[in-house]
Backbone as a chain_set.jsonl record, in Angstrom:
{"seq": "MPGLYLVAILVSLAGIVLLDLRFRLALRPAPGRTVAAVAIGTAFFLAWDLVGIAAGVFVKGESPLFLGVDLAPHLPLEEPVFLAFLSYLALVTWAAGMRVLARRTDAPARSEAE", "coords": {"N": [[-7.873, -30.266, -22.032], [-4.743, -29.361, -21.83], [-3.268, -26.666, -20.036], [-5.284, -24.812, -20.32], [-6.417, -23.618, -18.06], [-4.369, -21.912, -17.166], [-4.215, -20.212, -19.377], [-6.755, -19.04, -19.211], [-6.476, -17.595, -16.81], [-4.463, -15.78, -17.562], [-5.71, -14.395, -19.665], [-7.787, -13.2, -18.259], [-6.272, -11.624, -16.534], [-5.136, -9.883, -18.406], [-7.429, -8.484, -19.172], [-8.053, -7.135, -16.768], [-5.777, -5.552, -16.515], [-6.111, -3.9, -18.762], [-8.484, -2.517, -18.01], [-7.508, -1.262, -15.713], [-5.467, 0.391, -16.784], [-6.998, 1.954, -18.518], [-8.735, 3.391, -16.81], [-6.955, 4.5, -15.111], [-6.233, 3.458, -12.489], [-4.402, 2.002, -10.737], [-1.831, 1.072, -11.776], [-0.834, 3.071, -13.61], [-0.867, 5.541, -12.048], [0.849, 4.856, -9.9], [3.226, 2.972, -10.474], [5.419, 1.592, -9.245], [4.566, 1.155, -6.574], [2.336, -0.391, -7.119], [3.397, -2.726, -8.324], [4.971, -3.586, -6.178], [3.002, -4.038, -4.202], [1.507, -6.106, -5.389], [3.5, -8.056, -5.583], [4.129, -8.46, -2.857], [1.64, -9.328, -1.883], [1.321, -11.662, -3.412], [3.534, -13.162, -2.526], [2.83, -13.475, 0.177], [0.422, -15.008, 0.014], [1.434, -17.228, -1.307], [3.221, -18.213, 0.592], [1.317, -18.852, 2.497], [-0.012, -20.902, 1.139], [2.098, -22.775, 0.992], [2.477, -23.407, 3.678], [-0.006, -24.561, 4.174], [0.167, -26.744, 2.433], [2.323, -28.136, 3.56], [1.145, -28.824, 5.968], [-0.682, -30.601, 5.129], [-3.182, -29.829, 4.437], [-3.765, -28.543, 2.038], [-4.0, -29.926, -1.108], [-3.074, -30.869, -4.389], [-5.428, -31.227, -6.836], [-6.334, -33.431, -9.501], [-6.512, -32.412, -12.829], [-7.446, -32.029, -16.189], [-7.064, -29.54, -17.185], [-4.874, -28.299, -16.109], [-1.472, -27.354, -16.71], [0.465, -29.159, -16.078], [2.908, -28.83, -14.947], [4.74, -28.846, -12.052], [5.776, -26.801, -9.403], [6.512, -27.434, -6.897], [5.781, -30.188, -4.691], [2.326, -30.648, -4.897], [1.965, -28.033, -5.764], [1.071, -26.435, -8.37], [2.193, -24.867, -11.436], [0.374, -22.941, -12.19], [-0.593, -21.85, -9.83], [1.019, -19.708, -8.461], [0.717, -17.785, -10.464], [-2.041, -17.407, -10.501], [-2.315, -16.392, -7.887], [-0.92, -13.972, -8.085], [-2.578, -12.709, -9.941], [-4.924, -12.584, -8.379], [-4.097, -10.887, -6.288], [-3.531, -8.537, -7.727], [-6.048, -8.017, -8.861], [-7.517, -7.516, -6.524], [-6.254, -5.163, -5.679], [-6.813, -3.372, -7.809], [-9.6, -3.383, -7.691], [-9.976, -2.285, -5.132], [-8.854, 0.284, -5.565], [-10.657, 1.269, -7.473], [-13.016, 1.265, -5.954], [-12.32, 3.14, -3.976], [-12.159, 5.394, -5.564], [-14.841, 5.682, -6.386], [-16.062, 6.129, -3.878], [-14.798, 8.528, -3.189], [-15.824, 10.223, -5.122], [-18.507, 10.188, -4.421], [-18.529, 11.384, -1.888], [-17.601, 13.818, -2.606], [-19.559, 14.824, -4.277], [-21.888, 16.099, -2.924], [-20.664, 18.446, -2.008], [-20.014, 19.759, -4.348], [-22.572, 20.261, -5.425], [-23.598, 22.018, -3.531], [-22.001, 24.217, -3.896], [-22.782, 25.2, -6.291]], "CA": [[-6.971, -29.442, -22.809], [-3.703, -28.881, -20.912], [-2.906, -25.252, -20.106], [-6.444, -23.933, -20.479], [-6.587, -22.847, -16.823], [-3.36, -20.848, -17.211], [-4.653, -19.266, -20.416], [-7.897, -18.299, -18.663], [-5.953, -16.633, -15.837], [-3.733, -14.734, -18.286], [-6.694, -13.57, -20.387], [-8.448, -12.398, -17.226], [-5.284, -10.635, -16.109], [-5.052, -8.875, -19.469], [-8.633, -7.649, -19.067], [-7.921, -6.259, -15.599], [-4.741, -4.567, -16.862], [-6.735, -2.921, -19.662], [-9.365, -1.664, -17.204], [-6.651, -0.456, -14.848], [-4.823, 1.435, -17.592], [-8.037, 2.843, -19.062], [-9.284, 4.26, -15.768], [-5.827, 4.993, -14.308], [-6.564, 3.086, -11.116], [-3.275, 1.598, -9.902], [-0.541, 0.947, -12.451], [-0.359, 4.356, -14.141], [-0.532, 6.537, -11.022], [1.916, 4.416, -8.989], [3.678, 1.652, -10.946], [6.279, 0.924, -8.257], [3.742, 0.677, -5.462], [1.463, -1.449, -7.617], [4.201, -3.951, -8.467], [5.356, -4.012, -4.83], [1.817, -4.579, -3.523], [1.186, -7.404, -5.998], [4.558, -8.998, -5.198], [3.974, -8.776, -1.437], [0.43, -10.146, -1.769], [1.602, -12.976, -3.993], [4.443, -13.857, -1.608], [2.062, -13.839, 1.363], [-0.48, -16.12, -0.292], [2.251, -18.386, -1.645], [3.665, -18.749, 1.885], [0.115, -19.457, 3.082], [-0.194, -22.172, 0.436], [3.158, -23.711, 1.364], [2.16, -23.88, 5.028], [-1.138, -25.478, 4.01], [0.658, -27.973, 1.791], [3.132, -28.852, 4.556], [0.234, -29.354, 6.987], [-1.544, -31.599, 4.511], [-4.513, -29.268, 4.229], [-3.909, -28.259, 0.61], [-3.459, -30.918, -2.031], [-3.393, -30.567, -5.783], [-6.31, -32.166, -7.505], [-5.999, -33.721, -10.895], [-7.384, -31.762, -13.796], [-6.858, -31.964, -17.534], [-6.868, -28.137, -17.532], [-3.556, -27.888, -15.637], [-0.385, -27.544, -17.66], [1.173, -30.377, -15.691], [4.204, -28.464, -14.386], [4.659, -28.587, -10.62], [6.918, -26.087, -8.85], [6.799, -28.214, -5.691], [4.659, -31.122, -4.532], [1.0, -30.039, -4.714], [2.001, -26.614, -6.129], [1.173, -26.333, -9.831], [2.688, -23.609, -12.006], [-0.726, -21.982, -12.276], [-0.921, -21.273, -8.521], [1.56, -18.354, -8.261], [0.125, -16.878, -11.462], [-3.368, -17.074, -9.978], [-2.157, -15.554, -6.701], [-0.575, -12.63, -8.57], [-3.824, -12.177, -10.503], [-5.815, -12.287, -7.264], [-3.572, -9.696, -5.602], [-3.713, -7.386, -8.618], [-7.486, -7.772, -8.941], [-7.918, -6.884, -5.266], [-5.726, -3.794, -5.688], [-7.575, -2.58, -8.778], [-10.951, -3.244, -7.146], [-9.88, -1.336, -4.031], [-8.65, 1.616, -6.141], [-11.927, 1.68, -8.087], [-13.932, 1.558, -4.86], [-11.908, 4.409, -3.372], [-12.537, 6.468, -6.486], [-16.292, 5.845, -6.29], [-16.344, 6.762, -2.588], [-14.332, 9.916, -3.246], [-16.785, 10.985, -5.932], [-19.762, 10.311, -3.668], [-18.359, 12.375, -0.82], [-17.338, 15.093, -3.274], [-20.759, 15.26, -5.0], [-22.687, 17.108, -2.22], [-19.923, 19.695, -1.943], [-20.145, 20.411, -5.665], [-23.929, 20.769, -5.634], [-23.781, 23.155, -2.638], [-21.25, 25.342, -4.43], [-23.467, 25.697, -7.499]], "C": [[-5.937, -28.825, -21.864], [-3.382, -27.396, -21.132], [-4.073, -24.3, -20.198], [-6.672, -23.065, -19.241], [-5.605, -21.673, -16.794], [-3.738, -19.792, -18.239], [-5.812, -18.415, -19.901], [-7.435, -17.25, -17.655], [-5.269, -15.478, -16.561], [-4.666, -13.828, -19.08], [-7.434, -12.668, -19.405], [-7.529, -11.298, -16.726], [-5.16, -9.522, -17.142], [-6.259, -7.942, -19.425], [-8.553, -6.677, -17.91], [-6.858, -5.19, -15.865], [-5.328, -3.497, -17.775], [-7.672, -1.976, -18.911], [-8.553, -0.731, -16.316], [-6.021, 0.694, -15.629], [-5.841, 2.439, -18.113], [-8.525, 3.853, -18.036], [-8.217, 4.794, -14.805], [-6.042, 4.72, -12.81], [-5.33, 2.799, -10.259], [-1.937, 1.695, -10.63], [-0.012, 2.276, -12.971], [-0.015, 5.354, -13.04], [0.664, 6.142, -10.149], [2.443, 3.046, -9.402], [4.54, 0.905, -9.93], [5.489, 0.353, -7.098], [2.834, -0.461, -5.895], [2.219, -2.767, -7.721], [4.594, -4.478, -7.094], [4.171, -4.651, -4.104], [1.443, -5.951, -4.072], [2.233, -8.442, -5.597], [4.421, -9.417, -3.739], [2.74, -9.658, -1.222], [0.649, -11.553, -2.288], [2.495, -13.791, -3.065], [3.706, -14.321, -0.353], [1.179, -15.055, 1.093], [0.279, -17.384, -0.684], [2.789, -19.037, -0.365], [2.507, -19.457, 2.586], [-0.121, -20.837, 2.451], [0.842, -23.203, 0.876], [2.948, -24.257, 2.775], [0.997, -24.879, 4.962], [-0.738, -26.798, 3.383], [1.45, -28.804, 2.795], [2.251, -29.483, 5.629], [-0.699, -30.426, 6.422], [-2.959, -31.12, 4.252], [-4.771, -29.03, 2.744], [-3.259, -29.379, -0.196], [-3.9, -30.544, -3.438], [-4.297, -31.648, -6.34], [-5.844, -32.404, -8.928], [-7.011, -33.043, -11.807], [-6.703, -31.761, -15.149], [-6.594, -30.517, -17.97], [-5.523, -27.594, -17.062], [-2.516, -28.162, -16.712], [0.403, -28.81, -17.359], [2.556, -30.106, -15.133], [3.999, -28.139, -12.912], [5.929, -27.891, -10.163], [7.414, -26.765, -7.576], [5.661, -29.226, -5.58], [3.375, -30.371, -4.171], [0.973, -28.543, -5.03], [2.178, -26.499, -7.646], [1.659, -24.949, -10.263], [1.606, -22.536, -12.006], [-0.984, -21.252, -10.949], [-0.292, -19.894, -8.28], [1.016, -17.345, -9.264], [-1.264, -16.453, -10.997], [-3.268, -16.147, -8.773], [-1.761, -14.127, -7.075], [-1.809, -11.956, -9.17], [-4.774, -11.753, -9.393], [-5.38, -11.018, -6.532], [-3.789, -8.444, -6.442], [-5.191, -7.015, -8.743], [-7.986, -7.071, -7.68], [-7.466, -5.427, -5.22], [-6.52, -2.894, -6.621], [-9.0, -2.358, -8.276], [-10.972, -2.228, -6.006], [-9.729, 0.094, -4.568], [-9.936, 2.136, -6.784], [-12.949, 2.042, -7.012], [-13.599, 2.873, -4.181], [-12.281, 5.587, -4.261], [-14.04, 6.738, -6.414], [-16.658, 6.544, -4.984], [-15.927, 8.233, -2.579], [-15.305, 10.771, -4.052], [-18.102, 11.189, -5.195], [-19.647, 11.363, -2.57], [-18.101, 13.758, -1.386], [-18.608, 15.671, -3.9], [-21.588, 16.279, -4.215], [-21.98, 18.45, -2.15], [-20.034, 20.444, -3.258], [-21.536, 21.004, -5.837], [-24.21, 21.962, -4.714], [-23.102, 24.401, -3.194], [-21.969, 25.949, -5.622], [-24.627, 26.525, -7.195]], "O": [[-6.242, -27.856, -21.169], [-3.245, -26.938, -22.266], [-3.875, -23.085, -20.158], [-7.075, -21.908, -19.359], [-5.983, -20.559, -16.432], [-3.59, -18.597, -17.983], [-5.845, -17.206, -20.129], [-7.951, -16.133, -17.648], [-5.477, -14.318, -16.206], [-4.437, -12.621, -19.159], [-7.677, -11.498, -19.698], [-7.965, -10.166, -16.519], [-5.086, -8.346, -16.785], [-6.116, -6.735, -19.622], [-8.943, -5.517, -18.046], [-7.035, -4.037, -15.472], [-5.069, -2.31, -17.58], [-7.655, -0.769, -19.148], [-8.876, 0.449, -16.184], [-6.042, 1.84, -15.179], [-5.573, 3.641, -18.144], [-8.706, 5.029, -18.35], [-8.534, 5.452, -13.814], [-6.032, 5.636, -11.987], [-5.232, 3.317, -9.147], [-1.01, 2.339, -10.139], [1.168, 2.574, -12.783], [1.052, 5.966, -13.098], [1.413, 7.012, -9.706], [2.138, 2.051, -8.745], [4.393, -0.307, -9.778], [5.707, -0.786, -6.685], [2.59, -1.391, -5.126], [1.738, -3.803, -7.262], [4.557, -5.686, -6.864], [4.324, -5.691, -3.464], [1.102, -6.856, -3.31], [1.887, -9.586, -5.301], [4.577, -10.594, -3.415], [2.794, -10.626, -0.464], [0.212, -12.525, -1.671], [2.243, -14.975, -2.84], [3.93, -15.433, 0.125], [1.191, -16.018, 1.859], [-0.186, -18.492, -0.42], [2.811, -20.262, -0.249], [2.683, -20.517, 3.189], [-0.395, -21.811, 3.152], [0.508, -24.365, 1.108], [3.21, -25.431, 3.036], [1.025, -25.918, 5.623], [-1.25, -27.852, 3.761], [1.278, -30.02, 2.879], [2.569, -30.555, 6.144], [-1.424, -31.079, 7.173], [-3.834, -31.908, 3.892], [-5.87, -29.287, 2.252], [-2.098, -29.725, 0.026], [-4.972, -29.972, -3.638], [-3.965, -32.833, -6.315], [-5.044, -31.642, -9.471], [-8.217, -33.102, -11.571], [-5.5, -31.515, -15.237], [-5.971, -30.289, -19.007], [-5.069, -26.556, -17.544], [-2.66, -29.081, -17.517], [0.939, -29.452, -18.261], [3.308, -31.043, -14.867], [3.194, -27.276, -12.561], [7.033, -28.328, -10.489], [8.592, -26.676, -7.228], [4.674, -29.123, -6.309], [3.359, -29.559, -3.247], [0.049, -27.848, -4.606], [3.304, -26.471, -8.143], [1.537, -23.979, -9.514], [1.901, -21.353, -11.839], [-1.537, -20.152, -10.95], [-1.02, -18.971, -7.917], [0.872, -16.167, -8.938], [-1.622, -15.279, -11.087], [-4.058, -15.211, -8.649], [-2.221, -13.174, -6.446], [-2.053, -10.773, -8.933], [-5.367, -10.677, -9.462], [-6.212, -10.174, -6.198], [-4.188, -7.404, -5.918], [-5.542, -5.835, -8.732], [-8.787, -6.14, -7.76], [-8.213, -4.557, -4.773], [-6.862, -1.769, -6.256], [-9.545, -1.264, -8.421], [-11.883, -1.404, -5.924], [-10.396, 1.01, -4.086], [-10.263, 3.315, -6.652], [-13.672, 3.028, -7.155], [-14.499, 3.643, -3.846], [-12.669, 6.648, -3.772], [-14.463, 7.894, -6.383], [-17.481, 7.459, -4.986], [-16.628, 9.079, -2.024], [-15.572, 11.917, -3.694], [-18.739, 12.234, -5.327], [-20.574, 12.143, -2.355], [-18.354, 14.761, -0.719], [-18.721, 16.889, -4.04], [-21.977, 17.283, -4.811], [-22.631, 19.492, -2.227], [-20.139, 21.67, -3.257], [-21.678, 22.121, -6.335], [-24.99, 22.84, -5.084], [-23.579, 25.516, -2.983], [-21.765, 27.126, -5.923], [-25.296, 27.008, -8.108]]}, "num_chains": 1, "name": "protein.A"}
């Protein structure tokens, strides 16, 4: 089924956006920094992919799940979308982890004050 991989990435991205907005992890507190971080991460990984493609290390496999649109040889349309998803997921996960750590280090101080 052509395009199923892209749909899966977009549905996953929508889920992460909903979690991010619900818990105010990255996008709501700092939309500019979030977009910049995702763009920089995506650009970095895309450059990494292009170097790998030029070196012959990365090649596109055939799959009926791909849409079939190539942006360059061995670079399917789904790749930059996945890289943006990966960068955003890492940012949201990091923000959630920082929140958990902040609450853990804050918890003893609260119990001592009571």
